[in-house]
C-alpha positions as CSV (number, residue, x, y, z in Angstrom):
1,M,0.0,0.1,-0.1
2,I,1.2,3.4,-0.7
3,N,-0.1,6.6,1.0
4,V,-1.2,9.4,-1.6
5,T,-3.5,12.7,-0.9
6,R,-6.5,13.9,-2.4
7,L,-6.9,17.4,-3.3
8,N,-8.8,18.3,-1.0
9,G,-5.9,17.5,1.6
10,K,-7.3,14.1,2.7
11,S,-4.9,11.2,2.8
12,F,-5.4,7.8,2.1
13,S,-3.8,4.4,1.0
14,I,-4.1,2.6,-2.3
15,N,-2.8,-0.8,-3.4
16,A,-0.1,-0.3,-5.4
17,L,-0.3,-3.7,-7.4
18,Y,-3.4,-2.6,-8.9
19,I,-2.1,0.8,-10.7
20,E,-1.9,0.7,-14.2
21,T,-1.0,3.8,-15.4
22,I,-0.1,7.5,-13.9
23,E,-0.3,10.6,-15.9
24,S,0.1,14.4,-15.3
25,L,-3.0,15.8,-16.7
26,P,-2.2,18.5,-15.6
27,D,-2.8,17.1,-12.2
28,T,-1.8,13.5,-11.2
29,T,-4.2,10.8,-12.4
30,I,-3.6,7.1,-11.3
31,T,-5.6,4.8,-13.2
32,F,-6.1,1.3,-11.9
33,T,-6.6,-2.1,-13.5
34,S,-10.2,-2.1,-13.0
35,G,-10.5,1.5,-15.0
36,K,-11.1,3.4,-12.0
37,K,-9.2,6.8,-11.8
38,I,-8.5,8.9,-8.9
39,V,-6.5,12.5,-9.0
40,V,-4.2,13.1,-6.1
41,S,-1.9,16.1,-5.3
42,E,1.4,14.2,-5.5
43,A,3.5,14.7,-8.4
44,E,4.2,11.9,-10.8
45,T,7.4,11.3,-10.1
46,V,6.7,11.1,-6.3
47,V,4.0,8.7,-7.0
48,V,6.3,6.3,-8.8
49,Q,9.0,6.5,-6.5
50,L,6.5,5.5,-3.8
51,I,5.4,2.7,-5.7
52,T,9.0,2.0,-6.5
53,D,9.7,1.9,-2.3
54,F,6.6,-0.2,-1.7
55,Y,7.9,-3.0,-4.2
56,R,11.2,-3.0,-2.8
57,S,9.5,-3.5,0.4
58,V,7.6,-6.4,-0.4
59,N,10.8,-7.9,-2.2
60,V,9.0,-7.4,-5.9
61,L,12.4,-6.0,-7.5
62,G,14.8,-8.5,-6.5
63,L,16.7,-9.9,-3.8
64,R,17.9,-8.0,-0.9
65,D,19.6,-8.9,2.4
66,I,18.6,-7.8,6.4
67,S,20.5,-4.6,5.9
68,G,18.1,-3.7,3.0
69,E,21.1,-4.0,0.5
70,Q,20.2,-5.4,-3.0
71,H,22.5,-8.2,-4.4
72,E,23.5,-8.6,-8.0
73,K,22.9,-11.8,-10.1
């Protein structure tokens, strides 16, 4: 899950695994695999970084040891 903020300032969590696209239209719009769209106040690059951090935390992007360091294959 990642935390994002609606344009009205309210924070909420979304499941990053169901995100299909992120666009700046000019507001950041997240489209889910279901077709549902939400608009958030975070910049597109910030949302991408949040997703990347989430994937790393659940070990989707590769191996890591206890200290959090990534291993080369």
